[in-house]
PDB file of the backbone (N, CA, C, O) and the ligand in Angstrom, with CONECT records:
HET     ZN  A 101       1
ATOM      1  N   MET A   1      29.863  58.549-180.929  1.00  0.00           N
ATOM      2  CA  MET A   1      30.545  59.701-180.319  1.00  0.00           C
ATOM      3  C   MET A   1      32.047  59.440-180.227  1.00  0.00           C
ATOM      4  O   MET A   1      32.478  58.347-179.860  1.00  0.00           O
ATOM      5  N   LYS A   2      32.824  60.446-180.562  1.00  0.00           N
ATOM      6  CA  LYS A   2      34.278  60.313-180.526  1.00  0.00           C
ATOM      7  C   LYS A   2      34.781  60.375-179.083  1.00  0.00           C
ATOM      8  O   LYS A   2      34.222  61.109-178.268  1.00  0.00           O
ATOM      9  N   PRO A   3      35.818  59.620-178.763  1.00  0.00           N
ATOM     10  CA  PRO A   3      36.409  59.769-177.428  1.00  0.00           C
ATOM     11  C   PRO A   3      37.012  61.165-177.275  1.00  0.00           C
ATOM     12  O   PRO A   3      37.520  61.733-178.241  1.00  0.00           O
ATOM     13  N   PRO A   4      36.955  61.724-176.046  1.00  0.00           N
ATOM     14  CA  PRO A   4      37.389  63.114-175.851  1.00  0.00           C
ATOM     15  C   PRO A   4      38.802  63.403-176.348  1.00  0.00           C
ATOM     16  O   PRO A   4      39.060  64.475-176.895  1.00  0.00           O
ATOM     17  N   GLU A   5      39.732  62.439-176.158  1.00  0.00           N
ATOM     18  CA  GLU A   5      41.124  62.721-176.529  1.00  0.00           C
ATOM     19  C   GLU A   5      41.313  62.824-178.040  1.00  0.00           C
ATOM     20  O   GLU A   5      42.322  63.346-178.513  1.00  0.00           O
ATOM     21  N   LYS A   6      40.325  62.317-178.798  1.00  0.00           N
ATOM     22  CA  LYS A   6      40.475  62.391-180.244  1.00  0.00           C
ATOM     23  C   LYS A   6      39.708  63.560-180.864  1.00  0.00           C
ATOM     24  O   LYS A   6      39.938  63.919-182.019  1.00  0.00           O
ATOM     25  N   SER A   7      38.797  64.150-180.088  1.00  0.00           N
ATOM     26  CA  SER A   7      38.045  65.261-180.654  1.00  0.00           C
ATOM     27  C   SER A   7      38.856  66.546-180.539  1.00  0.00           C
ATOM     28  O   SER A   7      39.527  66.778-179.533  1.00  0.00           O
ATOM     29  N   ASP A   8      38.792  67.358-181.552  1.00  0.00           N
ATOM     30  CA  ASP A   8      39.527  68.613-181.531  1.00  0.00           C
ATOM     31  C   ASP A   8      38.748  69.636-180.724  1.00  0.00           C
ATOM     32  O   ASP A   8      37.564  69.851-180.980  1.00  0.00           O
ATOM     33  N   PRO A   9      39.390  70.268-179.754  1.00  0.00           N
ATOM     34  CA  PRO A   9      38.674  71.309-179.015  1.00  0.00           C
ATOM     35  C   PRO A   9      38.353  72.481-179.940  1.00  0.00           C
ATOM     36  O   PRO A   9      39.131  72.830-180.828  1.00  0.00           O
ATOM     37  N   VAL A  10      37.200  73.068-179.708  1.00  0.00           N
ATOM     38  CA  VAL A  10      36.751  74.199-180.516  1.00  0.00           C
ATOM     39  C   VAL A  10      37.144  75.478-179.788  1.00  0.00           C
ATOM     40  O   VAL A  10      37.048  75.563-178.564  1.00  0.00           O
ATOM     41  N   PHE A  11      37.579  76.454-180.544  1.00  0.00           N
ATOM     42  CA  PHE A  11      37.922  77.739-179.942  1.00  0.00           C
ATOM     43  C   PHE A  11      37.047  78.834-180.532  1.00  0.00           C
ATOM     44  O   PHE A  11      36.714  78.798-181.716  1.00  0.00           O
ATOM     45  N   PRO A  12      36.673  79.809-179.705  1.00  0.00           N
ATOM     46  CA  PRO A  12      35.841  80.900-180.220  1.00  0.00           C
ATOM     47  C   PRO A  12      36.668  81.856-181.063  1.00  0.00           C
ATOM     48  O   PRO A  12      37.881  81.968-180.881  1.00  0.00           O
ATOM     49  N   SER A  13      36.016  82.535-181.971  1.00  0.00           N
ATOM     50  CA  SER A  13      36.710  83.538-182.777  1.00  0.00           C
ATOM     51  C   SER A  13      36.766  84.846-181.999  1.00  0.00           C
ATOM     52  O   SER A  13      35.936  85.103-181.128  1.00  0.00           O
ATOM     53  N   LEU A  14      37.751  85.658-182.326  1.00  0.00           N
ATOM     54  CA  LEU A  14      37.880  86.948-181.648  1.00  0.00           C
ATOM     55  C   LEU A  14      36.651  87.811-181.923  1.00  0.00           C
ATOM     56  O   LEU A  14      36.242  88.606-181.076  1.00  0.00           O
ATOM     57  N   GLY A  15      36.065  87.653-183.109  1.00  0.00           N
ATOM     58  CA  GLY A  15      34.858  88.406-183.448  1.00  0.00           C
ATOM     59  C   GLY A  15      33.713  88.073-182.505  1.00  0.00           C
ATOM     60  O   GLY A  15      32.977  88.960-182.072  1.00  0.00           O
ATOM     61  N   GLN A  16      33.567  86.787-182.188  1.00  0.00           N
ATOM     62  CA  GLN A  16      32.524  86.362-181.243  1.00  0.00           C
ATOM     63  C   GLN A  16      32.790  86.928-179.857  1.00  0.00           C
ATOM     64  O   GLN A  16      31.869  87.331-179.148  1.00  0.00           O
ATOM     65  N   LEU A  17      34.077  86.953-179.479  1.00  0.00           N
ATOM     66  CA  LEU A  17      34.441  87.322-178.115  1.00  0.00           C
ATOM     67  C   LEU A  17      34.386  88.823-177.873  1.00  0.00           C
ATOM     68  O   LEU A  17      34.231  89.256-176.731  1.00  0.00           O
ATOM     69  N   THR A  18      34.507  89.608-178.903  1.00  0.00           N
ATOM     70  CA  THR A  18      34.596  91.054-178.706  1.00  0.00           C
ATOM     71  C   THR A  18      33.282  91.771-179.009  1.00  0.00           C
ATOM     72  O   THR A  18      33.201  92.994-178.903  1.00  0.00           O
ATOM     73  N   LYS A  19      32.251  91.008-179.385  1.00  0.00           N
ATOM     74  CA  LYS A  19      30.937  91.625-179.583  1.00  0.00           C
ATOM     75  C   LYS A  19      30.427  92.167-178.247  1.00  0.00           C
ATOM     76  O   LYS A  19      30.703  91.576-177.203  1.00  0.00           O
ATOM     77  N   PRO A  20      29.691  93.278-178.261  1.00  0.00           N
ATOM     78  CA  PRO A  20      29.144  93.799-176.992  1.00  0.00           C
ATOM     79  C   PRO A  20      28.216  92.771-176.341  1.00  0.00           C
ATOM     80  O   PRO A  20      27.476  92.062-177.023  1.00  0.00           O
ATOM     81  N   LEU A  21      28.270  92.707-175.024  1.00  0.00           N
ATOM     82  CA  LEU A  21      27.390  91.801-174.292  1.00  0.00           C
ATOM     83  C   LEU A  21      25.951  92.291-174.417  1.00  0.00           C
ATOM     84  O   LEU A  21      25.690  93.490-174.319  1.00  0.00           O
ATOM     85  N   GLU A  22      25.018  91.364-174.633  1.00  0.00           N
ATOM     86  CA  GLU A  22      23.614  91.752-174.825  1.00  0.00           C
ATOM     87  C   GLU A  22      22.778  91.634-173.551  1.00  0.00           C
ATOM     88  O   GLU A  22      21.858  92.420-173.323  1.00  0.00           O
ATOM     89  N   TRP A  23      23.111  90.638-172.725  1.00  0.00           N
ATOM     90  CA  TRP A  23      22.360  90.416-171.494  1.00  0.00           C
ATOM     91  C   TRP A  23      22.769  91.478-170.480  1.00  0.00           C
ATOM     92  O   TRP A  23      23.958  91.618-170.194  1.00  0.00           O
ATOM     93  N   PRO A  24      21.801  92.245-169.919  1.00  0.00           N
ATOM     94  CA  PRO A  24      22.149  93.320-168.978  1.00  0.00           C
ATOM     95  C   PRO A  24      22.953  92.847-167.772  1.00  0.00           C
ATOM     96  O   PRO A  24      23.773  93.595-167.240  1.00  0.00           O
ATOM     97  N   GLN A  25      22.719  91.597-167.335  1.00  0.00           N
ATOM     98  CA  GLN A  25      23.443  91.086-166.159  1.00  0.00           C
ATOM     99  C   GLN A  25      24.788  90.452-166.504  1.00  0.00           C
ATOM    100  O   GLN A  25      25.547  90.069-165.613  1.00  0.00           O
ATOM    101  N   ALA A  26      25.077  90.343-167.784  1.00  0.00           N
ATOM    102  CA  ALA A  26      26.293  89.631-168.199  1.00  0.00           C
ATOM    103  C   ALA A  26      27.546  90.402-167.824  1.00  0.00           C
ATOM    104  O   ALA A  26      27.603  91.626-167.949  1.00  0.00           O
ATOM    105  N   VAL A  27      28.555  89.659-167.358  1.00  0.00           N
ATOM    106  CA  VAL A  27      29.846  90.278-167.058  1.00  0.00           C
ATOM    107  C   VAL A  27      30.930  89.802-168.026  1.00  0.00           C
ATOM    108  O   VAL A  27      31.898  90.518-168.280  1.00  0.00           O
ATOM    109  N   CYS A  28      30.765  88.598-168.560  1.00  0.00           N
ATOM    110  CA  CYS A  28      31.702  88.100-169.547  1.00  0.00           C
ATOM    111  C   CYS A  28      31.080  86.880-170.235  1.00  0.00           C
ATOM    112  O   CYS A  28      29.892  86.600-170.075  1.00  0.00           O
ATOM    113  N   ARG A  29      31.904  86.163-171.002  1.00  0.00           N
ATOM    114  CA  ARG A  29      31.380  85.048-171.787  1.00  0.00           C
ATOM    115  C   ARG A  29      31.989  83.723-171.366  1.00  0.00           C
ATOM    116  O   ARG A  29      33.066  83.654-170.775  1.00  0.00           O
ATOM    117  N   CYS A  30      31.250  82.679-171.698  1.00  0.00           N
ATOM    118  CA  CYS A  30      31.689  81.323-171.433  1.00  0.00           C
ATOM    119  C   CYS A  30      31.520  80.543-172.735  1.00  0.00           C
ATOM    120  O   CYS A  30      30.455  80.580-173.351  1.00  0.00           O
ATOM    121  N   PHE A  31      32.559  79.845-173.147  1.00  0.00           N
ATOM    122  CA  PHE A  31      32.533  79.139-174.427  1.00  0.00           C
ATOM    123  C   PHE A  31      32.696  77.648-174.199  1.00  0.00           C
ATOM    124  O   PHE A  31      33.648  77.209-173.553  1.00  0.00           O
ATOM    125  N   CYS A  32      31.759  76.869-174.735  1.00  0.00           N
ATOM    126  CA  CYS A  32      31.839  75.413-174.604  1.00  0.00           C
ATOM    127  C   CYS A  32      32.667  74.845-175.744  1.00  0.00           C
ATOM    128  O   CYS A  32      32.350  75.043-176.917  1.00  0.00           O
ATOM    129  N   GLN A  33      33.725  74.141-175.389  1.00  0.00           N
ATOM    130  CA  GLN A  33      34.636  73.612-176.407  1.00  0.00           C
ATOM    131  C   GLN A  33      34.112  72.327-177.048  1.00  0.00           C
ATOM    132  O   GLN A  33      34.659  71.861-178.048  1.00  0.00           O
ATOM    133  N   GLN A  34      33.060  71.759-176.478  1.00  0.00           N
ATOM    134  CA  GLN A  34      32.529  70.536-177.058  1.00  0.00           C
ATOM    135  C   GLN A  34      31.505  70.828-178.158  1.00  0.00           C
ATOM    136  O   GLN A  34      31.545  70.218-179.226  1.00  0.00           O
ATOM    137  N   CYS A  35      30.590  71.763-177.891  1.00  0.00           N
ATOM    138  CA  CYS A  35      29.542  72.034-178.880  1.00  0.00           C
ATOM    139  C   CYS A  35      29.697  73.404-179.525  1.00  0.00           C
ATOM    140  O   CYS A  35      28.977  73.724-180.471  1.00  0.00           O
ATOM    141  N   GLY A  36      30.625  74.217-179.031  1.00  0.00           N
ATOM    142  CA  GLY A  36      30.878  75.514-179.646  1.00  0.00           C
ATOM    143  C   GLY A  36      29.856  76.572-179.285  1.00  0.00           C
ATOM    144  O   GLY A  36      29.733  77.582-179.978  1.00  0.00           O
ATOM    145  N   THR A  37      29.114  76.349-178.194  1.00  0.00           N
ATOM    146  CA  THR A  37      28.113  77.326-177.770  1.00  0.00           C
ATOM    147  C   THR A  37      28.761  78.425-176.935  1.00  0.00           C
ATOM    148  O   THR A  37      29.469  78.141-175.969  1.00  0.00           O
ATOM    149  N   MET A  38      28.518  79.668-177.304  1.00  0.00           N
ATOM    150  CA  MET A  38      28.982  80.811-176.527  1.00  0.00           C
ATOM    151  C   MET A  38      27.817  81.346-175.729  1.00  0.00           C
ATOM    152  O   MET A  38      26.747  81.608-176.279  1.00  0.00           O
ATOM    153  N   ARG A  39      28.022  81.511-174.420  1.00  0.00           N
ATOM    154  CA  ARG A  39      26.975  82.045-173.562  1.00  0.00           C
ATOM    155  C   ARG A  39      27.498  83.266-172.836  1.00  0.00           C
ATOM    156  O   ARG A  39      28.696  83.381-172.575  1.00  0.00           O
ATOM    157  N   GLU A  40      26.593  84.178-172.510  1.00  0.00           N
ATOM    158  CA  GLU A  40      26.948  85.284-171.630  1.00  0.00           C
ATOM    159  C   GLU A  40      26.644  84.838-170.208  1.00  0.00           C
ATOM    160  O   GLU A  40      25.616  84.210-169.955  1.00  0.00           O
ATOM    161  N   ILE A  41      27.536  85.161-169.286  1.00  0.00           N
ATOM    162  CA  ILE A  41      27.332  84.727-167.902  1.00  0.00           C
ATOM    163  C   ILE A  41      27.333  85.940-166.970  1.00  0.00           C
ATOM    164  O   ILE A  41      27.913  86.984-167.269  1.00  0.00           O
ATOM    165  N   ASN A  42      26.662  85.762-165.831  1.00  0.00           N
ATOM    166  CA  ASN A  42      26.586  86.858-164.863  1.00  0.00           C
ATOM    167  C   ASN A  42      27.687  86.717-163.811  1.00  0.00           C
ATOM    168  O   ASN A  42      28.493  85.787-163.851  1.00  0.00           O
ATOM    169  N   GLN A  43      27.699  87.652-162.880  1.00  0.00           N
ATOM    170  CA  GLN A  43      28.744  87.696-161.855  1.00  0.00           C
ATOM    171  C   GLN A  43      28.803  86.398-161.037  1.00  0.00           C
ATOM    172  O   GLN A  43      29.882  85.865-160.777  1.00  0.00           O
ATOM    173  N   ALA A  44      27.624  85.901-160.637  1.00  0.00           N
ATOM    174  CA  ALA A  44      27.591  84.691-159.812  1.00  0.00           C
ATOM    175  C   ALA A  44      28.165  83.493-160.566  1.00  0.00           C
ATOM    176  O   ALA A  44      28.901  82.686-160.000  1.00  0.00           O
ATOM    177  N   GLN A  45      27.818  83.389-161.855  1.00  0.00           N
ATOM    178  CA  GLN A  45      28.345  82.281-162.652  1.00  0.00           C
ATOM    179  C   GLN A  45      29.849  82.434-162.862  1.00  0.00           C
ATOM    180  O   GLN A  45      30.582  81.446-162.866  1.00  0.00           O
ATOM    181  N   ALA A  46      30.304  83.667-163.035  1.00  0.00           N
ATOM    182  CA  ALA A  46      31.733  83.917-163.229  1.00  0.00           C
ATOM    183  C   ALA A  46      32.530  83.545-161.984  1.00  0.00           C
ATOM    184  O   ALA A  46      33.631  83.004-162.082  1.00  0.00           O
ATOM    185  N   VAL A  47      31.963  83.841-160.802  1.00  0.00           N
ATOM    186  CA  VAL A  47      32.631  83.493-159.546  1.00  0.00           C
ATOM    187  C   VAL A  47      32.740  81.974-159.422  1.00  0.00           C
ATOM    188  O   VAL A  47      33.781  81.440-159.038  1.00  0.00           O
ATOM    189  N   LYS A  48      31.647  81.292-159.754  1.00  0.00           N
ATOM    190  CA  LYS A  48      31.613  79.834-159.680  1.00  0.00           C
ATOM    191  C   LYS A  48      32.645  79.209-160.635  1.00  0.00           C
ATOM    192  O   LYS A  48      33.368  78.284-160.267  1.00  0.00           O
ATOM    193  N   LEU A  49      32.694  79.728-161.849  1.00  0.00           N
ATOM    194  CA  LEU A  49      33.631  79.174-162.833  1.00  0.00           C
ATOM    195  C   LEU A  49      35.084  79.426-162.433  1.00  0.00           C
ATOM    196  O   LEU A  49      35.952  78.583-162.662  1.00  0.00           O
ATOM    197  N   GLN A  50      35.345  80.593-161.833  1.00  0.00           N
ATOM    198  CA  GLN A  50      36.717  80.855-161.369  1.00  0.00           C
ATOM    199  C   GLN A  50      37.112  79.861-160.289  1.00  0.00           C
ATOM    200  O   GLN A  50      38.257  79.412-160.239  1.00  0.00           O
ATOM    201  N   LYS A  51      36.159  79.517-159.420  1.00  0.00           N
ATOM    202  CA  LYS A  51      36.438  78.540-158.362  1.00  0.00           C
ATOM    203  C   LYS A  51      36.749  77.182-158.965  1.00  0.00           C
ATOM    204  O   LYS A  51      37.702  76.518-158.558  1.00  0.00           O
ATOM    205  N   ILE A  52      35.930  76.764-159.951  1.00  0.00           N
ATOM    206  CA  ILE A  52      36.159  75.465-160.585  1.00  0.00           C
ATOM    207  C   ILE A  52      37.495  75.471-161.321  1.00  0.00           C
ATOM    208  O   ILE A  52      38.235  74.488-161.292  1.00  0.00           O
ATOM    209  N   ALA A  53      37.794  76.587-161.980  1.00  0.00           N
ATOM    210  CA  ALA A  53      39.043  76.685-162.738  1.00  0.00           C
ATOM    211  C   ALA A  53      40.257  76.755-161.813  1.00  0.00           C
ATOM    212  O   ALA A  53      41.372  76.414-162.209  1.00  0.00           O
ATOM    213  N   GLY A  54      40.026  77.200-160.579  1.00  0.00           N
ATOM    214  CA  GLY A  54      41.146  77.412-159.684  1.00  0.00           C
ATOM    215  C   GLY A  54      41.982  78.609-160.101  1.00  0.00           C
ATOM    216  O   GLY A  54      43.153  78.717-159.736  1.00  0.00           O
ATOM    217  N   GLN A  55      41.385  79.497-160.858  1.00  0.00           N
ATOM    218  CA  GLN A  55      42.070  80.703-161.315  1.00  0.00           C
ATOM    219  C   GLN A  55      41.240  81.915-160.929  1.00  0.00           C
ATOM    220  O   GLN A  55      40.024  81.928-161.118  1.00  0.00           O
ATOM    221  N   LYS A  56      41.893  82.922-160.394  1.00  0.00           N
ATOM    222  CA  LYS A  56      41.174  84.128-160.016  1.00  0.00           C
ATOM    223  C   LYS A  56      41.490  85.228-161.022  1.00  0.00           C
ATOM    224  O   LYS A  56      42.650  85.479-161.351  1.00  0.00           O
ATOM    225  N   ILE A  57      40.441  85.874-161.496  1.00  0.00           N
ATOM    226  CA  ILE A  57      40.625  86.957-162.458  1.00  0.00           C
ATOM    227  C   ILE A  57      41.003  88.225-161.708  1.00  0.00           C
ATOM    228  O   ILE A  57      40.286  88.667-160.810  1.00  0.00           O
ATOM    229  N   SER A  58      42.137  88.804-162.086  1.00  0.00           N
ATOM    230  CA  SER A  58      42.497  90.112-161.546  1.00  0.00           C
ATOM    231  C   SER A  58      42.446  91.098-162.699  1.00  0.00           C
ATOM    232  O   SER A  58      42.994  90.850-163.773  1.00  0.00           O
ATOM    233  N   GLY A  59      41.788  92.208-162.464  1.00  0.00           N
ATOM    234  CA  GLY A  59      41.590  93.182-163.526  1.00  0.00           C
ATOM    235  C   GLY A  59      40.142  93.174-163.971  1.00  0.00           C
ATOM    236  O   GLY A  59      39.272  92.652-163.274  1.00  0.00           O
ATOM    237  N   ASP A  60      39.890  93.747-165.121  1.00  0.00           N
ATOM    238  CA  ASP A  60      38.528  93.885-165.625  1.00  0.00           C
ATOM    239  C   ASP A  60      38.050  92.543-166.184  1.00  0.00           C
ATOM    240  O   ASP A  60      38.644  91.994-167.113  1.00  0.00           O
ATOM    241  N   ILE A  61      36.970  92.030-165.601  1.00  0.00           N
ATOM    242  CA  ILE A  61      36.474  90.713-166.012  1.00  0.00           C
ATOM    243  C   ILE A  61      36.037  90.714-167.478  1.00  0.00           C
ATOM    244  O   ILE A  61      35.996  89.661-168.114  1.00  0.00           O
ATOM    245  N   LYS A  62      35.715  91.882-168.009  1.00  0.00           N
ATOM    246  CA  LYS A  62      35.303  91.948-169.420  1.00  0.00           C
ATOM    247  C   LYS A  62      36.450  91.627-170.374  1.00  0.00           C
ATOM    248  O   LYS A  62      36.227  91.357-171.555  1.00  0.00           O
ATOM    249  N   ASP A  63      37.677  91.657-169.857  1.00  0.00           N
ATOM    250  CA  ASP A  63      38.837  91.308-170.683  1.00  0.00           C
ATOM    251  C   ASP A  63      39.110  89.807-170.673  1.00  0.00           C
ATOM    252  O   ASP A  63      40.093  89.343-171.251  1.00  0.00           O
ATOM    253  N   PHE A  64      38.241  89.060-170.018  1.00  0.00           N
ATOM    254  CA  PHE A  64      38.467  87.621-169.895  1.00  0.00           C
ATOM    255  C   PHE A  64      37.251  86.845-170.398  1.00  0.00           C
ATOM    256  O   PHE A  64      36.151  87.383-170.521  1.00  0.00           O
ATOM    257  N   TYR A  65      37.483  85.578-170.682  1.00  0.00           N
ATOM    258  CA  TYR A  65      36.361  84.674-170.958  1.00  0.00           C
ATOM    259  C   TYR A  65      36.720  83.300-170.410  1.00  0.00           C
ATOM    260  O   TYR A  65      37.871  83.038-170.060  1.00  0.00           O
ATOM    261  N   PHE A  66      35.726  82.436-170.341  1.00  0.00           N
ATOM    262  CA  PHE A  66      35.940  81.103-169.805  1.00  0.00           C
ATOM    263  C   PHE A  66      35.809  80.078-170.917  1.00  0.00           C
ATOM    264  O   PHE A  66      34.931  80.180-171.774  1.00  0.00           O
ATOM    265  N   LEU A  67      36.688  79.095-170.893  1.00  0.00           N
ATOM    266  CA  LEU A  67      36.547  77.934-171.770  1.00  0.00           C
ATOM    267  C   LEU A  67      36.113  76.772-170.897  1.00  0.00           C
ATOM    268  O   LEU A  67      36.768  76.470-169.899  1.00  0.00           O
ATOM    269  N   VAL A  68      35.016  76.112-171.258  1.00  0.00           N
ATOM    270  CA  VAL A  68      34.564  74.948-170.498  1.00  0.00           C
ATOM    271  C   VAL A  68      34.537  73.726-171.415  1.00  0.00           C
ATOM    272  O   VAL A  68      34.391  73.847-172.632  1.00  0.00           O
ATOM    273  N   SER A  69      34.679  72.553-170.809  1.00  0.00           N
ATOM    274  CA  SER A  69      34.777  71.327-171.603  1.00  0.00           C
ATOM    275  C   SER A  69      33.411  70.800-172.032  1.00  0.00           C
ATOM    276  O   SER A  69      33.313  70.030-172.987  1.00  0.00           O
ATOM    277  N   TYR A  70      32.365  71.210-171.336  1.00  0.00           N
ATOM    278  CA  TYR A  70      31.020  70.870-171.764  1.00  0.00           C
ATOM    279  C   TYR A  70      30.047  71.852-171.127  1.00  0.00           C
ATOM    280  O   TYR A  70      30.394  72.563-170.183  1.00  0.00           O
ATOM    281  N   CYS A  71      28.830  71.883-171.651  1.00  0.00           N
ATOM    282  CA  CYS A  71      27.800  72.753-171.072  1.00  0.00           C
ATOM    283  C   CYS A  71      26.519  71.950-170.951  1.00  0.00           C
ATOM    284  O   CYS A  71      26.522  70.738-171.168  1.00  0.00           O
ATOM    285  N   GLU A  72      25.427  72.610-170.606  1.00  0.00           N
ATOM    286  CA  GLU A  72      24.167  71.884-170.395  1.00  0.00           C
ATOM    287  C   GLU A  72      23.623  71.277-171.682  1.00  0.00           C
ATOM    288  O   GLU A  72      22.749  70.411-171.638  1.00  0.00           O
ATOM    289  N   TYR A  73      24.130  71.722-172.825  1.00  0.00           N
ATOM    290  CA  TYR A  73      23.670  71.155-174.090  1.00  0.00           C
ATOM    291  C   TYR A  73      24.454  69.896-174.464  1.00  0.00           C
ATOM    292  O   TYR A  73      24.081  69.177-175.392  1.00  0.00           O
ATOM    293  N   CYS A  74      25.521  69.642-173.750  1.00  0.00           N
ATOM    294  CA  CYS A  74      26.424  68.542-174.106  1.00  0.00           C
ATOM    295  C   CYS A  74      26.172  67.315-173.242  1.00  0.00           C
ATOM    296  O   CYS A  74      25.561  67.394-172.176  1.00  0.00           O
ATOM    297  N   GLN A  75      26.654  66.191-173.728  1.00  0.00           N
ATOM    298  CA  GLN A  75      26.652  65.006-172.886  1.00  0.00           C
ATOM    299  C   GLN A  75      27.643  65.241-171.762  1.00  0.00           C
ATOM    300  O   GLN A  75      28.715  65.813-171.961  1.00  0.00           O
ATOM    301  N   GLU A  76      27.261  64.788-170.582  1.00  0.00           N
ATOM    302  CA  GLU A  76      28.073  65.065-169.409  1.00  0.00           C
ATOM    303  C   GLU A  76      29.442  64.399-169.498  1.00  0.00           C
ATOM    304  O   GLU A  76      29.570  63.253-169.930  1.00  0.00           O
ATOM    305  N   GLN A  77      30.434  65.127-169.089  1.00  0.00           N
ATOM    306  CA  GLN A  77      31.776  64.579-168.925  1.00  0.00           C
ATOM    307  C   GLN A  77      32.503  65.433-167.912  1.00  0.00           C
ATOM    308  O   GLN A  77      31.924  66.369-167.359  1.00  0.00           O
ATOM    309  N   GLU A  78      33.746  65.130-167.663  1.00  0.00           N
ATOM    310  CA  GLU A  78      34.489  65.898-166.657  1.00  0.00           C
ATOM    311  C   GLU A  78      34.535  67.373-167.036  1.00  0.00           C
ATOM    312  O   GLU A  78      34.852  67.737-168.169  1.00  0.00           O
ATOM    313  N   LEU A  79      34.213  68.207-166.060  1.00  0.00           N
ATOM    314  CA  LEU A  79      34.190  69.640-166.336  1.00  0.00           C
ATOM    315  C   LEU A  79      35.586  70.233-166.133  1.00  0.00           C
ATOM    316  O   LEU A  79      36.168  70.156-165.051  1.00  0.00           O
ATOM    317  N   ILE A  80      36.093  70.817-167.195  1.00  0.00           N
ATOM    318  CA  ILE A  80      37.373  71.524-167.120  1.00  0.00           C
ATOM    319  C   ILE A  80      37.097  72.980-167.485  1.00  0.00           C
ATOM    320  O   ILE A  80      36.533  73.269-168.540  1.00  0.00           O
ATOM    321  N   VAL A  81      37.493  73.874-166.620  1.00  0.00           N
ATOM    322  CA  VAL A  81      37.265  75.299-166.870  1.00  0.00           C
ATOM    323  C   VAL A  81      38.614  76.002-166.936  1.00  0.00           C
ATOM    324  O   VAL A  81      39.472  75.791-166.079  1.00  0.00           O
ATOM    325  N   VAL A  82      38.798  76.823-167.938  1.00  0.00           N
ATOM    326  CA  VAL A  82      40.042  77.586-168.085  1.00  0.00           C
ATOM    327  C   VAL A  82      39.676  79.055-168.250  1.00  0.00           C
ATOM    328  O   VAL A  82      38.777  79.396-169.018  1.00  0.00           O
ATOM    329  N   VAL A  83      40.372  79.918-167.528  1.00  0.00           N
ATOM    330  CA  VAL A  83      40.172  81.360-167.691  1.00  0.00           C
ATOM    331  C   VAL A  83      41.127  81.847-168.760  1.00  0.00           C
ATOM    332  O   VAL A  83      42.316  81.529-168.724  1.00  0.00           O
ATOM    333  N   LYS A  84      40.626  82.606-169.700  1.00  0.00           N
ATOM    334  CA  LYS A  84      41.448  83.126-170.793  1.00  0.00           C
ATOM    335  C   LYS A  84      41.341  84.631-170.837  1.00  0.00           C
ATOM    336  O   LYS A  84      40.272  85.195-170.603  1.00  0.00           O
ATOM    337  N   GLN A  85      42.449  85.278-171.136  1.00  0.00           N
ATOM    338  CA  GLN A  85      42.420  86.727-171.324  1.00  0.00           C
ATOM    339  C   GLN A  85      42.300  87.018-172.807  1.00  0.00           C
ATOM    340  O   GLN A  85      42.905  86.337-173.635  1.00  0.00           O
ATOM    341  N   LEU A  86      41.517  88.030-173.137  1.00  0.00           N
ATOM    342  CA  LEU A  86      41.326  88.407-174.544  1.00  0.00           C
ATOM    343  C   LEU A  86      42.617  88.975-175.129  1.00  0.00           C
ATOM    344  O   LEU A  86      42.652  89.347-176.302  1.00  0.00           O
TER     345      LEU A  86
HETATM  346 ZN    ZN A 101      28.330  72.392-174.989  1.00  0.00          ZN2+
END
C-alpha cells in the first residue's frame, strides 16, 4: 500500500456528480478519494459530515457534495471531510 502523501487523490467527474439521485432519502453525494466510490447520503449523514468537515452548507444541499479521505470500503485512516460546491 502506498503512503497517503504519495497517493494521488481521486476526484469525481462532473457527470457522476450531476446524475439524478436514485435513493429516495438521498440529499446529496459523498465521494471517497481513496477508492473512488460515490455514495448517495441522507440528511442525517450530511449533517454528520458537515460537523466533521467543520463546514456548514448554506443554500441548496443538492448543489454540494462531500469529499472524504476514506469510506467503509477502505482501510482505516484519518478521516478528512471537505464540502464542495458543484
Ligand atoms: Zn473508499
